[in-house]
C-alpha positions as CSV (number, residue, x, y, z in Angstrom):
1,X,37.8,-29.2,38.4
2,X,40.3,-32.0,38.7
3,X,37.9,-33.5,41.2
4,X,35.1,-33.6,38.5
5,X,37.3,-35.0,35.8
6,X,38.5,-37.8,38.2
7,X,34.9,-38.8,39.0
8,X,34.0,-38.5,35.2
9,X,37.2,-40.9,34.3
10,X,36.3,-43.4,37.2
11,X,32.5,-43.5,35.9
12,X,33.6,-44.1,32.5
13,X,35.9,-47.0,33.3
14,X,33.3,-48.7,35.5
15,X,30.6,-48.5,32.6
16,X,33.6,-49.9,29.9
17,X,34.6,-52.6,32.5
18,X,30.7,-53.7,33.2
19,X,30.1,-53.9,29.2
20,X,33.0,-55.9,28.6
21,X,32.4,-58.3,31.3
22,X,28.5,-58.5,31.0
23,X,28.1,-60.4,27.9
24,X,25.4,-62.4,29.2
25,X,22.6,-61.4,31.4
26,X,19.5,-62.5,33.2
27,X,15.6,-60.8,32.7
28,X,13.0,-61.3,34.9
29,X,11.5,-63.1,36.6
30,X,8.7,-63.1,33.9
31,X,5.5,-64.7,34.7
32,X,4.5,-67.3,31.7
33,X,0.9,-68.3,32.5
34,X,1.4,-69.3,36.2
35,X,5.1,-69.8,35.9
36,X,7.6,-67.5,37.1
37,X,10.9,-67.9,35.1
38,X,14.5,-66.2,35.4
39,X,15.4,-66.0,31.5
40,X,19.0,-65.6,30.6
41,X,20.9,-64.7,27.2
42,X,24.4,-64.2,25.6
43,X,24.6,-61.2,23.3
44,X,27.0,-63.4,21.1
45,X,29.8,-60.9,21.3
46,X,32.3,-62.8,23.7
47,X,33.8,-66.4,23.3
48,X,33.2,-67.8,26.8
49,X,30.8,-69.5,28.7
50,X,28.9,-67.4,31.2
51,X,27.8,-68.7,34.9
52,X,24.9,-66.9,36.0
53,X,24.4,-66.9,39.9
54,X,21.1,-64.6,41.2
55,X,19.1,-64.3,44.4
56,X,15.4,-64.0,43.7
57,X,12.7,-62.6,46.1
58,X,9.5,-64.7,46.0
59,X,6.0,-63.9,47.7
60,X,3.2,-66.4,47.7
61,X,-0.5,-65.8,48.0
62,X,-0.8,-66.4,51.7
63,X,2.0,-63.3,52.2
64,X,4.9,-65.7,52.7
65,X,8.1,-64.6,51.3
66,X,11.5,-66.3,50.7
67,X,14.8,-65.7,49.0
68,X,15.8,-68.5,46.9
69,X,19.2,-69.1,44.6
70,X,19.1,-69.2,41.0
71,X,22.0,-70.4,38.8
72,X,22.7,-71.8,35.4
73,X,25.2,-71.4,32.7
74,X,24.8,-69.8,29.3
75,X,26.8,-70.3,26.2
76,X,28.1,-68.1,23.7
77,X,25.0,-66.8,21.4
78,X,22.2,-68.8,23.5
79,X,19.1,-67.0,24.1
80,X,16.1,-67.7,26.5
81,X,17.6,-70.2,28.7
82,X,15.8,-70.6,32.0
83,X,18.0,-71.1,34.8
84,X,15.1,-70.8,37.2
85,X,11.3,-71.5,37.3
86,X,8.4,-71.9,39.9
87,X,4.9,-71.9,40.1
88,X,4.4,-72.2,44.1
89,X,6.4,-71.4,47.3
90,X,5.3,-73.6,50.6
91,X,2.2,-74.9,48.6
92,X,0.8,-71.6,47.8
93,X,0.6,-70.0,44.2
94,X,3.9,-67.3,44.0
95,X,2.0,-64.0,43.0
96,X,5.5,-62.1,42.8
97,X,9.1,-62.3,42.0
98,X,12.0,-60.2,41.6
99,X,15.8,-60.3,41.3
100,X,17.6,-59.1,44.3
101,X,21.0,-59.4,43.4
102,X,23.2,-61.2,40.9
103,X,25.0,-61.7,37.7
104,X,26.7,-63.6,35.1
105,X,30.3,-63.9,34.9
106,X,32.7,-65.8,32.5
107,X,33.0,-69.3,33.4
């Protein structure tokens, strides 16, 4: 019983901490026409500027894959900030893109 309560307490504190620190986040990459964008926004609850750093997996029409860095800043209350955008990878159209890892942290 003590182990269960401890596990629940640890999980609750992790969720609370992540919600407090994660006032800005990025969505996507989103395909807009033929352009892939990583779009970030702040929820407006904090009073800090956030630095967003992500690793994006990209694959082109020729089957070539790569991982690229995406980074940018988001100020309090800003929405729809594009911190990364691409159309091609090694001269061929990008056909898929996804977030490998990353987060936004107070700057």
